[in-house]
PDB file of N, CA, C and O in Angstrom:
ATOM      1  N   MET A   1      56.133  25.741   0.976  1.00  0.00           N
ATOM      2  CA  MET A   1      54.984  25.790   0.091  1.00  0.00           C
ATOM      3  C   MET A   1      55.166  26.940  -0.898  1.00  0.00           C
ATOM      4  O   MET A   1      55.772  27.965  -0.586  1.00  0.00           O
ATOM      5  N   ILE A   2      54.627  26.739  -2.092  1.00  0.00           N
ATOM      6  CA  ILE A   2      54.711  27.715  -3.170  1.00  0.00           C
ATOM      7  C   ILE A   2      53.298  28.165  -3.534  1.00  0.00           C
ATOM      8  O   ILE A   2      52.415  27.344  -3.782  1.00  0.00           O
ATOM      9  N   HIS A   3      53.101  29.470  -3.562  1.00  0.00           N
ATOM     10  CA  HIS A   3      51.835  30.059  -4.002  1.00  0.00           C
ATOM     11  C   HIS A   3      52.015  30.507  -5.446  1.00  0.00           C
ATOM     12  O   HIS A   3      52.970  31.212  -5.772  1.00  0.00           O
ATOM     13  N   ILE A   4      51.103  30.099  -6.299  1.00  0.00           N
ATOM     14  CA  ILE A   4      51.123  30.503  -7.703  1.00  0.00           C
ATOM     15  C   ILE A   4      49.849  31.294  -7.987  1.00  0.00           C
ATOM     16  O   ILE A   4      48.745  30.867  -7.652  1.00  0.00           O
ATOM     17  N   LEU A   5      50.029  32.455  -8.612  1.00  0.00           N
ATOM     18  CA  LEU A   5      48.904  33.263  -9.065  1.00  0.00           C
ATOM     19  C   LEU A   5      49.025  33.390 -10.571  1.00  0.00           C
ATOM     20  O   LEU A   5      50.054  33.827 -11.087  1.00  0.00           O
ATOM     21  N   ALA A   6      47.983  33.011 -11.265  1.00  0.00           N
ATOM     22  CA  ALA A   6      47.980  33.105 -12.733  1.00  0.00           C
ATOM     23  C   ALA A   6      46.787  33.931 -13.172  1.00  0.00           C
ATOM     24  O   ALA A   6      45.642  33.603 -12.863  1.00  0.00           O
ATOM     25  N   ARG A   7      47.064  35.006 -13.895  1.00  0.00           N
ATOM     26  CA  ARG A   7      45.997  35.849 -14.444  1.00  0.00           C
ATOM     27  C   ARG A   7      45.833  35.502 -15.907  1.00  0.00           C
ATOM     28  O   ARG A   7      46.802  35.472 -16.667  1.00  0.00           O
ATOM     29  N   ILE A   8      44.584  35.237 -16.298  1.00  0.00           N
ATOM     30  CA  ILE A   8      44.262  34.822 -17.659  1.00  0.00           C
ATOM     31  C   ILE A   8      43.235  35.796 -18.220  1.00  0.00           C
ATOM     32  O   ILE A   8      42.140  35.936 -17.674  1.00  0.00           O
ATOM     33  N   ASN A   9      43.588  36.462 -19.300  1.00  0.00           N
ATOM     34  CA  ASN A   9      42.685  37.394 -19.982  1.00  0.00           C
ATOM     35  C   ASN A   9      42.241  36.766 -21.300  1.00  0.00           C
ATOM     36  O   ASN A   9      43.067  36.344 -22.110  1.00  0.00           O
ATOM     37  N   VAL A  10      40.942  36.711 -21.500  1.00  0.00           N
ATOM     38  CA  VAL A  10      40.403  36.145 -22.734  1.00  0.00           C
ATOM     39  C   VAL A  10      39.521  37.178 -23.421  1.00  0.00           C
ATOM     40  O   VAL A  10      39.154  38.195 -22.832  1.00  0.00           O
ATOM     41  N   LYS A  11      39.192  36.899 -24.669  1.00  0.00           N
ATOM     42  CA  LYS A  11      38.273  37.764 -25.403  1.00  0.00           C
ATOM     43  C   LYS A  11      36.932  37.797 -24.657  1.00  0.00           C
ATOM     44  O   LYS A  11      36.447  36.751 -24.225  1.00  0.00           O
ATOM     45  N   PRO A  12      36.336  38.966 -24.502  1.00  0.00           N
ATOM     46  CA  PRO A  12      35.077  39.044 -23.744  1.00  0.00           C
ATOM     47  C   PRO A  12      34.011  38.058 -24.212  1.00  0.00           C
ATOM     48  O   PRO A  12      33.286  37.490 -23.395  1.00  0.00           O
ATOM     49  N   GLU A  13      33.914  37.858 -25.511  1.00  0.00           N
ATOM     50  CA  GLU A  13      32.897  36.935 -26.033  1.00  0.00           C
ATOM     51  C   GLU A  13      33.234  35.467 -25.770  1.00  0.00           C
ATOM     52  O   GLU A  13      32.412  34.584 -26.013  1.00  0.00           O
ATOM     53  N   SER A  14      34.443  35.210 -25.274  1.00  0.00           N
ATOM     54  CA  SER A  14      34.894  33.839 -25.008  1.00  0.00           C
ATOM     55  C   SER A  14      34.911  33.482 -23.531  1.00  0.00           C
ATOM     56  O   SER A  14      35.407  32.419 -23.157  1.00  0.00           O
ATOM     57  N   ALA A  15      34.377  34.356 -22.690  1.00  0.00           N
ATOM     58  CA  ALA A  15      34.455  34.130 -21.241  1.00  0.00           C
ATOM     59  C   ALA A  15      33.816  32.807 -20.812  1.00  0.00           C
ATOM     60  O   ALA A  15      34.393  32.087 -19.998  1.00  0.00           O
ATOM     61  N   ALA A  16      32.657  32.480 -21.334  1.00  0.00           N
ATOM     62  CA  ALA A  16      31.977  31.241 -20.922  1.00  0.00           C
ATOM     63  C   ALA A  16      32.767  30.017 -21.357  1.00  0.00           C
ATOM     64  O   ALA A  16      32.908  29.066 -20.587  1.00  0.00           O
ATOM     65  N   ALA A  17      33.281  30.028 -22.576  1.00  0.00           N
ATOM     66  CA  ALA A  17      34.082  28.891 -23.053  1.00  0.00           C
ATOM     67  C   ALA A  17      35.359  28.757 -22.233  1.00  0.00           C
ATOM     68  O   ALA A  17      35.765  27.646 -21.893  1.00  0.00           O
ATOM     69  N   ALA A  18      35.990  29.878 -21.915  1.00  0.00           N
ATOM     70  CA  ALA A  18      37.214  29.836 -21.108  1.00  0.00           C
ATOM     71  C   ALA A  18      36.922  29.301 -19.715  1.00  0.00           C
ATOM     72  O   ALA A  18      37.699  28.512 -19.177  1.00  0.00           O
ATOM     73  N   ARG A  19      35.812  29.721 -19.129  1.00  0.00           N
ATOM     74  CA  ARG A  19      35.442  29.236 -17.801  1.00  0.00           C
ATOM     75  C   ARG A  19      35.297  27.715 -17.810  1.00  0.00           C
ATOM     76  O   ARG A  19      35.735  27.049 -16.872  1.00  0.00           O
ATOM     77  N   ASP A  20      34.697  27.167 -18.841  1.00  0.00           N
ATOM     78  CA  ASP A  20      34.538  25.711 -18.934  1.00  0.00           C
ATOM     79  C   ASP A  20      35.898  25.011 -19.036  1.00  0.00           C
ATOM     80  O   ASP A  20      36.136  24.010 -18.360  1.00  0.00           O
ATOM     81  N   ILE A  21      36.772  25.533 -19.870  1.00  0.00           N
ATOM     82  CA  ILE A  21      38.110  24.938 -20.043  1.00  0.00           C
ATOM     83  C   ILE A  21      38.889  25.024 -18.739  1.00  0.00           C
ATOM     84  O   ILE A  21      39.508  24.046 -18.319  1.00  0.00           O
ATOM     85  N   LEU A  22      38.862  26.183 -18.100  1.00  0.00           N
ATOM     86  CA  LEU A  22      39.613  26.374 -16.863  1.00  0.00           C
ATOM     87  C   LEU A  22      39.041  25.548 -15.721  1.00  0.00           C
ATOM     88  O   LEU A  22      39.793  25.072 -14.870  1.00  0.00           O
ATOM     89  N   SER A  23      37.731  25.371 -15.687  1.00  0.00           N
ATOM     90  CA  SER A  23      37.113  24.532 -14.651  1.00  0.00           C
ATOM     91  C   SER A  23      37.586  23.089 -14.770  1.00  0.00           C
ATOM     92  O   SER A  23      37.841  22.433 -13.760  1.00  0.00           O
ATOM     93  N   THR A  24      37.703  22.594 -15.990  1.00  0.00           N
ATOM     94  CA  THR A  24      38.222  21.243 -16.216  1.00  0.00           C
ATOM     95  C   THR A  24      39.667  21.149 -15.743  1.00  0.00           C
ATOM     96  O   THR A  24      40.061  20.158 -15.127  1.00  0.00           O
ATOM     97  N   LEU A  25      40.453  22.180 -16.032  1.00  0.00           N
ATOM     98  CA  LEU A  25      41.845  22.217 -15.581  1.00  0.00           C
ATOM     99  C   LEU A  25      41.928  22.187 -14.054  1.00  0.00           C
ATOM    100  O   LEU A  25      42.740  21.456 -13.487  1.00  0.00           O
ATOM    101  N   VAL A  26      41.098  22.971 -13.400  1.00  0.00           N
ATOM    102  CA  VAL A  26      41.107  23.017 -11.935  1.00  0.00           C
ATOM    103  C   VAL A  26      40.775  21.649 -11.357  1.00  0.00           C
ATOM    104  O   VAL A  26      41.451  21.180 -10.442  1.00  0.00           O
ATOM    105  N   ASP A  27      39.742  21.008 -11.883  1.00  0.00           N
ATOM    106  CA  ASP A  27      39.351  19.688 -11.365  1.00  0.00           C
ATOM    107  C   ASP A  27      40.506  18.690 -11.467  1.00  0.00           C
ATOM    108  O   ASP A  27      40.762  17.946 -10.520  1.00  0.00           O
ATOM    109  N   ALA A  28      41.191  18.668 -12.583  1.00  0.00           N
ATOM    110  CA  ALA A  28      42.317  17.744 -12.761  1.00  0.00           C
ATOM    111  C   ALA A  28      43.498  18.145 -11.884  1.00  0.00           C
ATOM    112  O   ALA A  28      44.153  17.285 -11.294  1.00  0.00           O
ATOM    113  N   SER A  29      43.771  19.439 -11.797  1.00  0.00           N
ATOM    114  CA  SER A  29      44.930  19.914 -11.036  1.00  0.00           C
ATOM    115  C   SER A  29      44.788  19.600  -9.551  1.00  0.00           C
ATOM    116  O   SER A  29      45.776  19.279  -8.889  1.00  0.00           O
ATOM    117  N   ARG A  30      43.582  19.689  -9.027  1.00  0.00           N
ATOM    118  CA  ARG A  30      43.358  19.406  -7.598  1.00  0.00           C
ATOM    119  C   ARG A  30      43.697  17.969  -7.238  1.00  0.00           C
ATOM    120  O   ARG A  30      43.928  17.670  -6.066  1.00  0.00           O
ATOM    121  N   LYS A  31      43.731  17.079  -8.210  1.00  0.00           N
ATOM    122  CA  LYS A  31      44.036  15.666  -7.973  1.00  0.00           C
ATOM    123  C   LYS A  31      45.525  15.361  -8.097  1.00  0.00           C
ATOM    124  O   LYS A  31      45.951  14.244  -7.801  1.00  0.00           O
ATOM    125  N   GLU A  32      46.322  16.336  -8.530  1.00  0.00           N
ATOM    126  CA  GLU A  32      47.749  16.099  -8.737  1.00  0.00           C
ATOM    127  C   GLU A  32      48.490  16.012  -7.402  1.00  0.00           C
ATOM    128  O   GLU A  32      48.123  16.680  -6.436  1.00  0.00           O
ATOM    129  N   PRO A  33      49.532  15.186  -7.359  1.00  0.00           N
ATOM    130  CA  PRO A  33      50.368  15.129  -6.149  1.00  0.00           C
ATOM    131  C   PRO A  33      50.968  16.507  -5.869  1.00  0.00           C
ATOM    132  O   PRO A  33      51.443  17.186  -6.779  1.00  0.00           O
ATOM    133  N   GLY A  34      50.938  16.904  -4.613  1.00  0.00           N
ATOM    134  CA  GLY A  34      51.528  18.174  -4.215  1.00  0.00           C
ATOM    135  C   GLY A  34      50.594  19.355  -4.273  1.00  0.00           C
ATOM    136  O   GLY A  34      50.944  20.441  -3.810  1.00  0.00           O
ATOM    137  N   CYS A  35      49.401  19.168  -4.835  1.00  0.00           N
ATOM    138  CA  CYS A  35      48.432  20.265  -4.882  1.00  0.00           C
ATOM    139  C   CYS A  35      47.716  20.338  -3.532  1.00  0.00           C
ATOM    140  O   CYS A  35      47.038  19.396  -3.122  1.00  0.00           O
ATOM    141  N   ILE A  36      47.881  21.459  -2.861  1.00  0.00           N
ATOM    142  CA  ILE A  36      47.230  21.662  -1.568  1.00  0.00           C
ATOM    143  C   ILE A  36      45.907  22.410  -1.754  1.00  0.00           C
ATOM    144  O   ILE A  36      44.915  22.108  -1.091  1.00  0.00           O
ATOM    145  N   ASP A  37      45.905  23.378  -2.652  1.00  0.00           N
ATOM    146  CA  ASP A  37      44.685  24.141  -2.932  1.00  0.00           C
ATOM    147  C   ASP A  37      44.796  24.718  -4.337  1.00  0.00           C
ATOM    148  O   ASP A  37      45.888  25.059  -4.792  1.00  0.00           O
ATOM    149  N   TYR A  38      43.670  24.823  -5.015  1.00  0.00           N
ATOM    150  CA  TYR A  38      43.644  25.362  -6.381  1.00  0.00           C
ATOM    151  C   TYR A  38      42.283  25.992  -6.570  1.00  0.00           C
ATOM    152  O   TYR A  38      41.269  25.295  -6.597  1.00  0.00           O
ATOM    153  N   GLN A  39      42.252  27.311  -6.702  1.00  0.00           N
ATOM    154  CA  GLN A  39      40.999  28.038  -6.852  1.00  0.00           C
ATOM    155  C   GLN A  39      40.987  28.783  -8.182  1.00  0.00           C
ATOM    156  O   GLN A  39      42.027  29.209  -8.685  1.00  0.00           O
ATOM    157  N   LEU A  40      39.808  28.928  -8.730  1.00  0.00           N
ATOM    158  CA  LEU A  40      39.607  29.708  -9.947  1.00  0.00           C
ATOM    159  C   LEU A  40      38.663  30.849  -9.616  1.00  0.00           C
ATOM    160  O   LEU A  40      37.560  30.634  -9.115  1.00  0.00           O
ATOM    161  N   LEU A  41      39.113  32.073  -9.902  1.00  0.00           N
ATOM    162  CA  LEU A  41      38.310  33.260  -9.661  1.00  0.00           C
ATOM    163  C   LEU A  41      38.016  33.950 -10.988  1.00  0.00           C
ATOM    164  O   LEU A  41      38.801  33.877 -11.933  1.00  0.00           O
ATOM    165  N   GLN A  42      36.861  34.627 -11.036  1.00  0.00           N
ATOM    166  CA  GLN A  42      36.471  35.393 -12.219  1.00  0.00           C
ATOM    167  C   GLN A  42      36.150  36.809 -11.753  1.00  0.00           C
ATOM    168  O   GLN A  42      35.365  37.004 -10.825  1.00  0.00           O
ATOM    169  N   ARG A  43      36.759  37.786 -12.401  1.00  0.00           N
ATOM    170  CA  ARG A  43      36.570  39.172 -11.981  1.00  0.00           C
ATOM    171  C   ARG A  43      35.113  39.581 -12.126  1.00  0.00           C
ATOM    172  O   ARG A  43      34.503  39.372 -13.174  1.00  0.00           O
ATOM    173  N   ALA A  44      34.561  40.161 -11.076  1.00  0.00           N
ATOM    174  CA  ALA A  44      33.146  40.547 -11.064  1.00  0.00           C
ATOM    175  C   ALA A  44      32.843  41.638 -12.083  1.00  0.00           C
ATOM    176  O   ALA A  44      31.791  41.619 -12.722  1.00  0.00           O
ATOM    177  N   ASP A  45      33.759  42.584 -12.235  1.00  0.00           N
ATOM    178  CA  ASP A  45      33.504  43.705 -13.134  1.00  0.00           C
ATOM    179  C   ASP A  45      34.094  43.514 -14.532  1.00  0.00           C
ATOM    180  O   ASP A  45      33.955  44.380 -15.396  1.00  0.00           O
ATOM    181  N   ALA A  46      34.749  42.381 -14.745  1.00  0.00           N
ATOM    182  CA  ALA A  46      35.345  42.069 -16.052  1.00  0.00           C
ATOM    183  C   ALA A  46      35.370  40.549 -16.193  1.00  0.00           C
ATOM    184  O   ALA A  46      36.413  39.930 -15.980  1.00  0.00           O
ATOM    185  N   PRO A  47      34.241  39.940 -16.546  1.00  0.00           N
ATOM    186  CA  PRO A  47      34.131  38.479 -16.527  1.00  0.00           C
ATOM    187  C   PRO A  47      35.023  37.740 -17.515  1.00  0.00           C
ATOM    188  O   PRO A  47      35.040  36.509 -17.528  1.00  0.00           O
ATOM    189  N   HIS A  48      35.757  38.467 -18.335  1.00  0.00           N
ATOM    190  CA  HIS A  48      36.714  37.829 -19.245  1.00  0.00           C
ATOM    191  C   HIS A  48      38.116  37.734 -18.625  1.00  0.00           C
ATOM    192  O   HIS A  48      39.071  37.323 -19.285  1.00  0.00           O
ATOM    193  N   VAL A  49      38.223  38.124 -17.341  1.00  0.00           N
ATOM    194  CA  VAL A  49      39.498  38.054 -16.624  1.00  0.00           C
ATOM    195  C   VAL A  49      39.378  37.011 -15.515  1.00  0.00           C
ATOM    196  O   VAL A  49      38.500  37.088 -14.656  1.00  0.00           O
ATOM    197  N   PHE A  50      40.279  36.039 -15.559  1.00  0.00           N
ATOM    198  CA  PHE A  50      40.293  34.949 -14.591  1.00  0.00           C
ATOM    199  C   PHE A  50      41.591  34.995 -13.797  1.00  0.00           C
ATOM    200  O   PHE A  50      42.604  35.510 -14.271  1.00  0.00           O
ATOM    201  N   GLN A  51      41.552  34.459 -12.599  1.00  0.00           N
ATOM    202  CA  GLN A  51      42.737  34.378 -11.745  1.00  0.00           C
ATOM    203  C   GLN A  51      42.728  33.012 -11.078  1.00  0.00           C
ATOM    204  O   GLN A  51      41.723  32.606 -10.495  1.00  0.00           O
ATOM    205  N   THR A  52      43.846  32.305 -11.163  1.00  0.00           N
ATOM    206  CA  THR A  52      43.985  31.113 -10.345  1.00  0.00           C
ATOM    207  C   THR A  52      44.794  31.479  -9.117  1.00  0.00           C
ATOM    208  O   THR A  52      45.704  32.306  -9.178  1.00  0.00           O
ATOM    209  N   VAL A  53      44.451  30.854  -8.003  1.00  0.00           N
ATOM    210  CA  VAL A  53      45.183  30.987  -6.749  1.00  0.00           C
ATOM    211  C   VAL A  53      45.512  29.554  -6.345  1.00  0.00           C
ATOM    212  O   VAL A  53      44.633  28.773  -5.979  1.00  0.00           O
ATOM    213  N   GLU A  54      46.789  29.236  -6.421  1.00  0.00           N
ATOM    214  CA  GLU A  54      47.226  27.853  -6.240  1.00  0.00           C
ATOM    215  C   GLU A  54      48.202  27.756  -5.075  1.00  0.00           C
ATOM    216  O   GLU A  54      48.975  28.678  -4.817  1.00  0.00           O
ATOM    217  N   LEU A  55      48.155  26.638  -4.385  1.00  0.00           N
ATOM    218  CA  LEU A  55      49.109  26.352  -3.317  1.00  0.00           C
ATOM    219  C   LEU A  55      49.664  24.952  -3.549  1.00  0.00           C
ATOM    220  O   LEU A  55      48.930  23.964  -3.586  1.00  0.00           O
ATOM    221  N   TRP A  56      50.987  24.903  -3.704  1.00  0.00           N
ATOM    222  CA  TRP A  56      51.685  23.649  -3.996  1.00  0.00           C
ATOM    223  C   TRP A  56      52.676  23.330  -2.885  1.00  0.00           C
ATOM    224  O   TRP A  56      53.210  24.233  -2.241  1.00  0.00           O
ATOM    225  N   ALA A  57      52.916  22.051  -2.667  1.00  0.00           N
ATOM    226  CA  ALA A  57      53.803  21.609  -1.587  1.00  0.00           C
ATOM    227  C   ALA A  57      55.237  22.094  -1.780  1.00  0.00           C
ATOM    228  O   ALA A  57      55.910  22.459  -0.816  1.00  0.00           O
ATOM    229  N   ASP A  58      55.704  22.097  -3.041  1.00  0.00           N
ATOM    230  CA  ASP A  58      57.099  22.463  -3.300  1.00  0.00           C
ATOM    231  C   ASP A  58      57.280  22.754  -4.791  1.00  0.00           C
ATOM    232  O   ASP A  58      56.358  22.572  -5.586  1.00  0.00           O
ATOM    233  N   GLN A  59      58.465  23.204  -5.152  1.00  0.00           N
ATOM    234  CA  GLN A  59      58.733  23.564  -6.546  1.00  0.00           C
ATOM    235  C   GLN A  59      58.626  22.358  -7.469  1.00  0.00           C
ATOM    236  O   GLN A  59      58.204  22.495  -8.617  1.00  0.00           O
ATOM    237  N   ALA A  60      59.002  21.184  -6.984  1.00  0.00           N
ATOM    238  CA  ALA A  60      58.898  19.981  -7.805  1.00  0.00           C
ATOM    239  C   ALA A  60      57.441  19.711  -8.193  1.00  0.00           C
ATOM    240  O   ALA A  60      57.167  19.270  -9.309  1.00  0.00           O
ATOM    241  N   SER A  61      56.518  19.974  -7.280  1.00  0.00           N
ATOM    242  CA  SER A  61      55.091  19.797  -7.578  1.00  0.00           C
ATOM    243  C   SER A  61      54.615  20.803  -8.619  1.00  0.00           C
ATOM    244  O   SER A  61      53.825  20.469  -9.502  1.00  0.00           O
ATOM    245  N   VAL A  62      55.102  22.039  -8.511  1.00  0.00           N
ATOM    246  CA  VAL A  62      54.761  23.069  -9.502  1.00  0.00           C
ATOM    247  C   VAL A  62      55.293  22.657 -10.878  1.00  0.00           C
ATOM    248  O   VAL A  62      54.583  22.743 -11.880  1.00  0.00           O
ATOM    249  N   ASP A  63      56.543  22.213 -10.910  1.00  0.00           N
ATOM    250  CA  ASP A  63      57.158  21.816 -12.178  1.00  0.00           C
ATOM    251  C   ASP A  63      56.402  20.653 -12.812  1.00  0.00           C
ATOM    252  O   ASP A  63      56.174  20.641 -14.022  1.00  0.00           O
ATOM    253  N   ALA A  64      56.012  19.669 -11.989  1.00  0.00           N
ATOM    254  CA  ALA A  64      55.264  18.523 -12.510  1.00  0.00           C
ATOM    255  C   ALA A  64      53.900  18.975 -13.037  1.00  0.00           C
ATOM    256  O   ALA A  64      53.435  18.493 -14.069  1.00  0.00           O
ATOM    257  N   HIS A  65      53.272  19.894 -12.327  1.00  0.00           N
ATOM    258  CA  HIS A  65      51.974  20.423 -12.774  1.00  0.00           C
ATOM    259  C   HIS A  65      52.113  21.100 -14.136  1.00  0.00           C
ATOM    260  O   HIS A  65      51.316  20.849 -15.041  1.00  0.00           O
ATOM    261  N   MET A  66      53.113  21.950 -14.281  1.00  0.00           N
ATOM    262  CA  MET A  66      53.285  22.680 -15.538  1.00  0.00           C
ATOM    263  C   MET A  66      53.592  21.748 -16.704  1.00  0.00           C
ATOM    264  O   MET A  66      53.317  22.083 -17.857  1.00  0.00           O
ATOM    265  N   ALA A  67      54.159  20.585 -16.411  1.00  0.00           N
ATOM    266  CA  ALA A  67      54.472  19.603 -17.449  1.00  0.00           C
ATOM    267  C   ALA A  67      53.343  18.594 -17.672  1.00  0.00           C
ATOM    268  O   ALA A  67      53.428  17.762 -18.575  1.00  0.00           O
ATOM    269  N   ALA A  68      52.292  18.661 -16.857  1.00  0.00           N
ATOM    270  CA  ALA A  68      51.209  17.677 -16.920  1.00  0.00           C
ATOM    271  C   ALA A  68      50.404  17.823 -18.215  1.00  0.00           C
ATOM    272  O   ALA A  68      50.250  18.921 -18.750  1.00  0.00           O
ATOM    273  N   ALA A  69      49.902  16.701 -18.697  1.00  0.00           N
ATOM    274  CA  ALA A  69      49.133  16.683 -19.944  1.00  0.00           C
ATOM    275  C   ALA A  69      47.891  17.561 -19.852  1.00  0.00           C
ATOM    276  O   ALA A  69      47.518  18.202 -20.834  1.00  0.00           O
ATOM    277  N   ASN A  70      47.243  17.600 -18.685  1.00  0.00           N
ATOM    278  CA  ASN A  70      46.022  18.402 -18.557  1.00  0.00           C
ATOM    279  C   ASN A  70      46.312  19.901 -18.705  1.00  0.00           C
ATOM    280  O   ASN A  70      45.462  20.643 -19.197  1.00  0.00           O
ATOM    281  N   VAL A  71      47.490  20.352 -18.289  1.00  0.00           N
ATOM    282  CA  VAL A  71      47.848  21.759 -18.455  1.00  0.00           C
ATOM    283  C   VAL A  71      48.075  22.055 -19.942  1.00  0.00           C
ATOM    284  O   VAL A  71      47.595  23.062 -20.462  1.00  0.00           O
ATOM    285  N   GLY A  72      48.797  21.183 -20.605  1.00  0.00           N
ATOM    286  CA  GLY A  72      49.023  21.356 -22.040  1.00  0.00           C
ATOM    287  C   GLY A  72      47.726  21.360 -22.824  1.00  0.00           C
ATOM    288  O   GLY A  72      47.557  22.152 -23.751  1.00  0.00           O
ATOM    289  N   ALA A  73      46.809  20.477 -22.454  1.00  0.00           N
ATOM    290  CA  ALA A  73      45.515  20.406 -23.145  1.00  0.00           C
ATOM    291  C   ALA A  73      44.700  21.683 -22.915  1.00  0.00           C
ATOM    292  O   ALA A  73      44.049  22.184 -23.831  1.00  0.00           O
ATOM    293  N   ALA A  74      44.744  22.205 -21.683  1.00  0.00           N
ATOM    294  CA  ALA A  74      43.999  23.429 -21.390  1.00  0.00           C
ATOM    295  C   ALA A  74      44.575  24.620 -22.154  1.00  0.00           C
ATOM    296  O   ALA A  74      43.828  25.446 -22.678  1.00  0.00           O
ATOM    297  N   ILE A  75      45.895  24.705 -22.216  1.00  0.00           N
ATOM    298  CA  ILE A  75      46.529  25.811 -22.946  1.00  0.00           C
ATOM    299  C   ILE A  75      46.214  25.705 -24.434  1.00  0.00           C
ATOM    300  O   ILE A  75      45.943  26.715 -25.083  1.00  0.00           O
ATOM    301  N   ALA A  76      46.248  24.500 -24.974  1.00  0.00           N
ATOM    302  CA  ALA A  76      45.929  24.316 -26.393  1.00  0.00           C
ATOM    303  C   ALA A  76      44.480  24.701 -26.683  1.00  0.00           C
ATOM    304  O   ALA A  76      44.193  25.328 -27.702  1.00  0.00           O
ATOM    305  N   ALA A  77      43.572  24.324 -25.787  1.00  0.00           N
ATOM    306  CA  ALA A  77      42.154  24.625 -25.998  1.00  0.00           C
ATOM    307  C   ALA A  77      41.849  26.103 -25.786  1.00  0.00           C
ATOM    308  O   ALA A  77      41.068  26.691 -26.535  1.00  0.00           O
ATOM    309  N   ALA A  78      42.464  26.708 -24.767  1.00  0.00           N
ATOM    310  CA  ALA A  78      42.150  28.097 -24.433  1.00  0.00           C
ATOM    311  C   ALA A  78      43.020  29.103 -25.181  1.00  0.00           C
ATOM    312  O   ALA A  78      42.667  30.279 -25.267  1.00  0.00           O
ATOM    313  N   GLY A  79      44.137  28.663 -25.714  1.00  0.00           N
ATOM    314  CA  GLY A  79      45.068  29.576 -26.382  1.00  0.00           C
ATOM    315  C   GLY A  79      44.425  30.518 -27.383  1.00  0.00           C
ATOM    316  O   GLY A  79      44.717  31.713 -27.362  1.00  0.00           O
ATOM    317  N   PRO A  80      43.565  30.025 -28.254  1.00  0.00           N
ATOM    318  CA  PRO A  80      42.927  30.935 -29.223  1.00  0.00           C
ATOM    319  C   PRO A  80      42.000  31.971 -28.576  1.00  0.00           C
ATOM    320  O   PRO A  80      41.627  32.956 -29.214  1.00  0.00           O
ATOM    321  N   LEU A  81      41.631  31.748 -27.318  1.00  0.00           N
ATOM    322  CA  LEU A  81      40.732  32.669 -26.619  1.00  0.00           C
ATOM    323  C   LEU A  81      41.489  33.777 -25.891  1.00  0.00           C
ATOM    324  O   LEU A  81      40.900  34.800 -25.541  1.00  0.00           O
ATOM    325  N   PHE A  82      42.791  33.585 -25.659  1.00  0.00           N
ATOM    326  CA  PHE A  82      43.602  34.549 -24.909  1.00  0.00           C
ATOM    327  C   PHE A  82      43.727  35.871 -25.657  1.00  0.00           C
ATOM    328  O   PHE A  82      43.804  35.890 -26.885  1.00  0.00           O
ATOM    329  N   THR A  83      43.746  36.966 -24.921  1.00  0.00           N
ATOM    330  CA  THR A  83      44.087  38.263 -25.496  1.00  0.00           C
ATOM    331  C   THR A  83      45.558  38.586 -25.256  1.00  0.00           C
ATOM    332  O   THR A  83      46.121  39.478 -25.892  1.00  0.00           O
ATOM    333  N   SER A  84      46.174  37.848 -24.329  1.00  0.00           N
ATOM    334  CA  SER A  84      47.594  37.994 -24.019  1.00  0.00           C
ATOM    335  C   SER A  84      48.024  36.710 -23.309  1.00  0.00           C
ATOM    336  O   SER A  84      47.181  35.971 -22.801  1.00  0.00           O
ATOM    337  N   PRO A  85      49.321  36.445 -23.273  1.00  0.00           N
ATOM    338  CA  PRO A  85      49.773  35.247 -22.554  1.00  0.00           C
ATOM    339  C   PRO A  85      49.404  35.350 -21.072  1.00  0.00           C
ATOM    340  O   PRO A  85      49.418  36.447 -20.513  1.00  0.00           O
ATOM    341  N   PRO A  86      49.074  34.231 -20.431  1.00  0.00           N
ATOM    342  CA  PRO A  86      48.795  34.276 -18.992  1.00  0.00           C
ATOM    343  C   PRO A  86      50.011  34.809 -18.228  1.00  0.00           C
ATOM    344  O   PRO A  86      51.157  34.522 -18.572  1.00  0.00           O
ATOM    345  N   GLU A  87      49.733  35.579 -17.203  1.00  0.00           N
ATOM    346  CA  GLU A  87      50.787  36.060 -16.306  1.00  0.00           C
ATOM    347  C   GLU A  87      50.825  35.106 -15.119  1.00  0.00           C
ATOM    348  O   GLU A  87      49.867  35.026 -14.350  1.00  0.00           O
ATOM    349  N   ILE A  88      51.927  34.387 -14.970  1.00  0.00           N
ATOM    350  CA  ILE A  88      52.053  33.383 -13.922  1.00  0.00           C
ATOM    351  C   ILE A  88      53.175  33.825 -12.989  1.00  0.00           C
ATOM    352  O   ILE A  88      54.319  33.991 -13.412  1.00  0.00           O
ATOM    353  N   LEU A  89      52.833  34.017 -11.707  1.00  0.00           N
ATOM    354  CA  LEU A  89      53.791  34.502 -10.715  1.00  0.00           C
ATOM    355  C   LEU A  89      53.844  33.536  -9.544  1.00  0.00           C
ATOM    356  O   LEU A  89      52.817  32.999  -9.127  1.00  0.00           O
ATOM    357  N   ALA A  90      55.044  33.313  -9.014  1.00  0.00           N
ATOM    358  CA  ALA A  90      55.234  32.456  -7.839  1.00  0.00           C
ATOM    359  C   ALA A  90      55.579  33.328  -6.644  1.00  0.00           C
ATOM    360  O   ALA A  90      56.349  34.282  -6.755  1.00  0.00           O
ATOM    361  N   PHE A  91      54.993  32.986  -5.493  1.00  0.00           N
ATOM    362  CA  PHE A  91      55.219  33.728  -4.259  1.00  0.00           C
ATOM    363  C   PHE A  91      55.536  32.764  -3.132  1.00  0.00           C
ATOM    364  O   PHE A  91      55.070  31.624  -3.116  1.00  0.00           O
ATOM    365  N   ASN A  92      56.334  33.240  -2.192  1.00  0.00           N
ATOM    366  CA  ASN A  92      56.559  32.545  -0.924  1.00  0.00           C
ATOM    367  C   ASN A  92      55.815  33.322   0.161  1.00  0.00           C
ATOM    368  O   ASN A  92      55.872  34.551   0.202  1.00  0.00           O
ATOM    369  N   LYS A  93      55.131  32.610   1.021  1.00  0.00           N
ATOM    370  CA  LYS A  93      54.380  33.253   2.107  1.00  0.00           C
ATOM    371  C   LYS A  93      55.362  33.806   3.148  1.00  0.00           C
ATOM    372  O   LYS A  93      56.291  33.116   3.570  1.00  0.00           O
ATOM    373  N   LEU A  94      55.144  35.036   3.544  1.00  0.00           N
ATOM    374  CA  LEU A  94      55.993  35.651   4.541  1.00  0.00           C
ATOM    375  C   LEU A  94      55.373  35.597   5.937  1.00  0.00           C
ATOM    376  O   LEU A  94      56.067  35.287   6.906  1.00  0.00           O
ATOM    377  N   LEU A  95      54.113  35.885   6.049  1.00  0.00           N
ATOM    378  CA  LEU A  95      53.437  35.915   7.360  1.00  0.00           C
ATOM    379  C   LEU A  95      52.199  35.076   7.329  1.00  0.00           C
ATOM    380  O   LEU A  95      51.496  34.976   8.334  1.00  0.00           O
TER     381      LEU A  95
END
């Protein structure tokens, strides 16, 4: 299994719009083959900072997700709201 953590920083005034776009992405992503879990978090003390916590069956599932139309649509819609590119990191569970 592959754990993906993605941190998304948006303009503070765009937090609500970003939350809507990301919520749509989460709903679609949860239906993709290989998606075991997909959560969206919003920082309590900085509501313009979002974090996804994803669990995928394997690297092929991650690759298919990143190539999926819904991911491209979300990036296109949210891109103008970003203050920096999303930081996307992959982890393997140790314990």
